[in-house]
N, C-alpha and C positions, 0 to 999 in steps of 0.2 A: 369218462375220458373226453367225450365230446364237449361236455360242460366245462371241463378244465381248460380246454383249448379256447373255447368261446370266451371264458372269463379272462384268460391271459391276453387274448386279442383285444378285449375291451379295455383292459388296463394299459396295454401298449398303445392303443388308439388314443386314450385319454392323455397319456404321457406325450405322445406325438402332438396332440392339439395344444397342450400347455407349452410345449417347447416352441411350437410355431408362433403362438401368441407372444411368448417372451422374446423371441427373435425379432418379431415385428416391432415390439415396444422398444427394444434396445436399438434397433436400426433407426427408428424415429428420433430417439435421444441423440444418437451419434450424428444424425443429419442436422439436428437443431444446434448441437455444439459446433459442428463444422461451419454452419452458417454464421453463428456468432463469431467464431474465430476469423472468418473471412471479412466480416464487417469491421472487426477490430484491426485487422492487418491493413485495411484500406484507410484507416484513420477516421472512419465514420462513427456516428453516435449509435450506440446500442440501445434500442428502445424496449426490449423485452424485460419485464419485471423479474423474471426468473434469474436474470443475470445482473441484478442491481449492484452487487459487489464488484463485478468485472467492469461495469460501466463506470463506476466511481474510480476504480483503479486506472482505467484507460484515460479518464478525464484528468486525473492527477498526473499521469505520465505525459499527456499532451501539454499540460500547463508547464511542466518542467522543461519539456522540449522547446517551448517557445520562450523560455527565460523568465517565466513568472514563478520564481522559486518559492516565494512565501506562500502563495495559494496552493502550489503543488504539495508542499510539506504539510499544510493544513488539511488538504484532502486526504493525503496518505494517513495522517493522524486520525482522521475520522474513520478510516477503515479498521483501526485498532479498537475503536469503541465497541462495546457490547451491542448486539442488535437490539433495537427498541421493541420490536414486535415479534411474537412467537409465531412464525409462519413456516410452512414447509419449504418455502423458497429462499429462506434466509441462509446465506452461506457463512459458515464460521471458519476463519482461517486457522490452519494448524501452526505448530511452533516454527517450522521452516519458512512458511509464508510470512508469519509475523516478523521473523528475522529479516527477510527480504524487504518488508515494508519499512522497518527501522533503518535498514541500510539505505533505502531510497530517501527517507527523510533526512538522514545524515548527509547524503550526497547533495540534496537541494539546499540544505542549510550551509554546507561547506561552500558551494558555488555562490550562494547569496553573500556570504562573508567575503569571498574573493572579489565580488563585484564592487564592494564598498571602496570608496576612496580613502586614502590615509589623510590624517590631519595635516595642517600646515607644518607642524614640527616633526612630521615623519612617523608619528605614533598611529596606531590602528584606531579607527573610529569605534565608539562604544557599541554601536549596533553590530559591527563586524565581530567584535569580541563576543558579544552575546550569541551571535550565530555560530561562531566557532565552538563555544562551550556547549551549545545545544547539539551541534553536530557530533561532538565527542561523546556526549551522553547517548545519542542515538546509535552510533557505531558500537559503543560498549554494550548497549542493550541487545543489539543484533548479535554480538558475540556471546552474550549470556544465553540467548535462545538457541544459537547454533555455533558452537565453538569451532566448527570446521569451515566457517564462512571466510574463505581466503581473501575475497574482495574487500570485506569489511576490515580485515586485519591490515591489508595494504593501504586502504584509504585512511584508516586511523593513524598509521605511521606517517603518511603524507601530512595529515592534519597536525600531528605533533611537530613536524618540521616547519610548519607555517606559523603556529601560534607561539608566543613567548612562553618560557618555562613556568613562571608564576603569574599567570594572567589573572587579573582581578577586574571585575566589571560591576557596574551599577545594575541592580536588578531591574529588569524591564517590566513595564506594565503590560500584561498580555492583551489588553484591549487595544493597545496602540495609541492610546490617548496620553498626551503629555500633561502632567499636572504642574501648574505654575503657582507661585506665591505672589504673583503680581496682582494688585487690585484691578478689577475690571469695572468699567462703567464710569470712570472719572471723566470730568468735563475737559 
């Protein structure tokens, strides 16, 4: 009987020790996350490699906030790419987060299209048309990933109110370079 009680006390002591170690570890993780959140809320740069995804997200958000819509949408697009290295610190977004990223891309492209001026004849510039079509594709992808995304539904309906019914555009070169058939180097 005395051995049984001693063995039970040892097992309970071991469980207590494991519980305390787990509590300390989780407390440190919560503290680290709270510190990262406070840095992001102040708009500062997050330097911790464990939060590389969050740093990129915050950078894209800040670029959009300052009106740099093209770079913001490019940075959000990079968040959707598969991680290049297999590391325990690589964050893989779930379907809902991917939907929100597509929503943000759509917002920035929509705002970029709204910034463009109209042509002299009152028609929409080609770059604005391209931005609108890309925004529509992003909103639709956001809704495919999360059909309950009400904000994406609303913005898609706003976008449909802005763009003409049968919009056609010249495909854009993704590199941003314009190709010309004018000869170069003539005297």
